matplotlib code that plots the C-alpha trace (Angstrom):
import matplotlib.pyplot as plt

x = [8.2, 4.1, 2.3, -0.8, -2.9, -2.3, -4.9, -4.9, -4.9, -1.8, -0.1, -0.9, 0.4, 3.8, 4.2, 3.3, 6.1, 8.7, 8.1, 11.6, 11.6, 13.7, 10.8, 8.5, 9.4, 8.6, 5.0, 4.0, 4.8, 2.6, -0.2, -0.2, -0.2, -3.0, -5.1, -4.6, -4.6, -1.9, -4.6, -5.0, -1.8, -1.3, -4.3, -2.5, 0.2, -1.7, -3.3, -0.4, 1.3, -1.3, 0.0, 3.8, 4.4, 4.4, 8.2, 8.5, 5.4, 6.1, 9.5, 7.7, 6.2, 9.4, 9.6, 5.9, 7.0, 9.8, 7.7, 5.2, 7.8, 9.4, 6.0, 5.6, 8.5, 10.1, 12.8, 12.6]
y = [27.4, 27.2, 29.9, 31.8, 30.4, 26.6, 24.4, 22.6, 19.4, 20.5, 21.2, 18.1, 16.5, 18.3, 17.3, 13.7, 13.3, 14.3, 11.0, 9.9, 5.9, 5.3, 7.2, 4.8, 2.2, 4.2, 5.3, 1.5, 0.7, 3.1, 2.9, -1.1, -0.2, 2.3, -0.7, 0.1, -3.3, -4.1, -4.0, -0.3, 0.3, -1.1, 0.7, 4.2, 3.5, 2.7, 6.2, 7.9, 6.8, 8.7, 12.1, 11.1, 9.0, 5.3, 4.9, 7.0, 5.3, 1.8, 2.2, 2.1, -1.6, -3.1, -1.3, -2.2, -6.0, -5.6, -4.2, -6.7, -9.6, -8.4, -8.1, -11.6, -13.2, -13.8, -12.4, -10.4]
z = [-2.9, -3.0, -5.1, -3.7, -5.6, -4.6, -3.4, -0.1, -2.2, -4.2, -1.2, 0.5, -3.1, -3.2, 0.9, 0.1, -2.6, -0.1, 1.8, 3.1, 2.8, 6.0, 8.0, 6.9, 9.4, 12.3, 10.4, 9.5, 12.8, 14.4, 11.9, 12.8, 16.5, 16.0, 14.5, 10.7, 8.9, 6.5, 3.7, 4.5, 4.5, 1.3, 0.0, 1.0, -0.7, -3.7, -3.4, -2.6, -5.9, -7.8, -5.9, -5.4, -8.8, -8.6, -8.1, -5.0, -3.7, -4.6, -3.1, 0.3, -0.6, 0.4, 3.6, 4.5, 3.6, 6.0, 8.8, 8.4, 8.3, 11.5, 13.5, 12.2, 13.4, 10.1, 8.6, 5.0]

ax = plt.figure().add_subplot(projection="3d")
ax.plot(x, y, z, "-o")
ax.set_aspect("equal")
plt.show()
């Protein structure tokens, strides 16, 4: 439970740390549909690592790779 003294940044960090990998396929797809580049998504994953931890953020890398490969018509 968040304390009454939690800053908005701390609350966002906690929420970012709860990302479910299985949901990322849809989020990455929607981001790409809306013009976000693969490089920008990669930068976002790196940025997330500082809030959610490297292991959790790096688990998103194979998901992004799979989404990009599927859109390019190649198999992961």
